[in-house]
GUKOL-54221 format. One record per residue (C-alpha): residue in one letter; x, y, z. Coordinates in steps of 0.25 Angstrom, whole numbers, plus 5000, padded with zeros to 4 digits. Layout:
<mipas>
MIPA  res    c1    c2    c3
MIPA    a     X     Y     Z
...
</mipas>
This chain:
<mipas>
MIPA  res    c1    c2    c3
MIPA    x  5000  5002  5001
MIPA    x  5012  5009  5004
MIPA    x  5019  5006  4989
MIPA    x  5006  5011  4983
MIPA    x  5003  5023  4990
MIPA    x  5019  5027  4987
MIPA    x  5016  5023  4972
MIPA    x  5003  5031  4972
MIPA    x  5010  5043  4979
MIPA    x  5021  5042  4970
MIPA    x  5012  5044  4957
MIPA    x  5004  5056  4967
MIPA    x  5018  5063  4965
MIPA    x  5022  5061  4951
MIPA    x  5006  5064  4949
MIPA    x  5010  5077  4957
MIPA    x  5023  5083  4949
MIPA    x  5014  5078  4936
MIPA    x  5002  5088  4937
MIPA    x  5013  5100  4942
MIPA    x  5021  5098  4929
MIPA    x  5009  5096  4922
MIPA    x  5004  5109  4928
MIPA    x  5017  5116  4927
MIPA    x  5017  5113  4914
MIPA    x  5003  5119  4909
MIPA    x  5007  5132  4916
MIPA    x  5019  5132  4907
MIPA    x  5010  5129  4893
MIPA    x  5000  5139  4901
MIPA    x  5009  5150  4900
MIPA    x  5015  5147  4888
MIPA    x  5003  5148  4881
MIPA    x  4999  5161  4888
MIPA    x  5013  5168  4883
MIPA    x  5011  5162  4869
MIPA    x  4995  5167  4868
MIPA    x  5001  5182  4875
MIPA    x  5012  5182  4863
MIPA    x  5002  5179  4854
MIPA    x  4993  5190  4857
MIPA    x  5004  5200  4857
MIPA    x  5007  5196  4844
MIPA    x  4994  5198  4840
MIPA    x  4992  5213  4846
MIPA    x  5006  5214  4838
MIPA    x  5001  5212  4826
MIPA    x  4987  5220  4827
MIPA    x  4993  5231  4832
MIPA    x  5005  5231  4820
MIPA    x  4992  5229  4811
MIPA    x  4987  5241  4816
MIPA    x  4999  5247  4814
MIPA    x  4998  5243  4800
MIPA    x  4984  5249  4798
MIPA    x  4986  5264  4803
MIPA    x  4999  5264  4793
MIPA    x  4990  5261  4783
MIPA    x  4979  5270  4785
MIPA    x  4990  5281  4786
MIPA    x  4999  5276  4774
MIPA    x  4996  5275  4759
MIPA    x  5003  5263  4755
MIPA    x  5005  5257  4743
MIPA    x  5000  5245  4735
MIPA    x  5012  5238  4737
MIPA    x  5010  5242  4753
MIPA    x  4994  5238  4752
MIPA    x  4999  5224  4749
MIPA    x  5012  5222  4760
MIPA    x  5001  5227  4771
MIPA    x  4991  5218  4766
MIPA    x  5002  5206  4766
MIPA    x  5006  5212  4780
MIPA    x  4991  5211  4784
MIPA    x  4988  5198  4779
MIPA    x  5002  5193  4788
MIPA    x  4998  5199  4800
MIPA    x  4982  5192  4797
MIPA    x  4991  5179  4796
MIPA    x  5001  5182  4808
MIPA    x  4985  5184  4817
MIPA    x  4980  5173  4812
MIPA    x  4991  5164  4815
MIPA    x  4993  5171  4830
MIPA    x  4977  5170  4832
MIPA    x  4978  5154  4828
MIPA    x  4990  5151  4836
MIPA    x  4990  5139  4843
MIPA    x  4992  5141  4859
MIPA    x  5001  5128  4860
MIPA    x  5011  5133  4847
MIPA    x  5025  5126  4848
MIPA    x  5034  5131  4858
MIPA    x  5025  5141  4860
MIPA    x  5033  5150  4851
MIPA    x  5024  5159  4840
MIPA    x  5024  5154  4826
MIPA    x  5036  5161  4817
MIPA    x  5024  5166  4806
MIPA    x  5017  5173  4817
MIPA    x  5032  5181  4821
MIPA    x  5034  5183  4807
MIPA    x  5022  5189  4803
MIPA    x  5021  5197  4818
MIPA    x  5036  5203  4814
MIPA    x  5032  5206  4799
MIPA    x  5022  5213  4803
MIPA    x  5029  5221  4811
MIPA    x  5041  5224  4801
MIPA    x  5027  5230  4791
MIPA    x  5022  5239  4801
MIPA    x  5038  5243  4805
MIPA    x  5037  5246  4789
MIPA    x  5024  5254  4787
MIPA    x  5027  5261  4798
MIPA    x  5042  5267  4793
MIPA    x  5033  5269  4779
MIPA    x  5024  5276  4788
MIPA    x  5034  5286  4793
MIPA    x  5042  5288  4782
MIPA    x  5030  5292  4774
MIPA    x  5026  5303  4784
MIPA    x  5041  5309  4784
</mipas>
């Protein structure tokens, strides 16, 4: 009887350790998911801000046909990025943003800088 009690105690101890381990893993995973969602939200806000800047510049400056085409392409790329961000899985591999999203974000940022430079040149 004592042997069975000891065995049960060992099983109980091992089970408690596993529960603690899984609880810790759950907390870490939840934290990583929250961080990932926060980064996605920040990227979405930044893209929206840059799109608003483009619209403001668009209203002030008359663009040539080639610039209008380039801007249309940028808008399409931004919309693609937005859809990728919104449809992004909460559990991506290694919790890193997809490289295409970052590419589109930096491409859009570069275009905003380009249009801003063009805008300030026309004012001078």
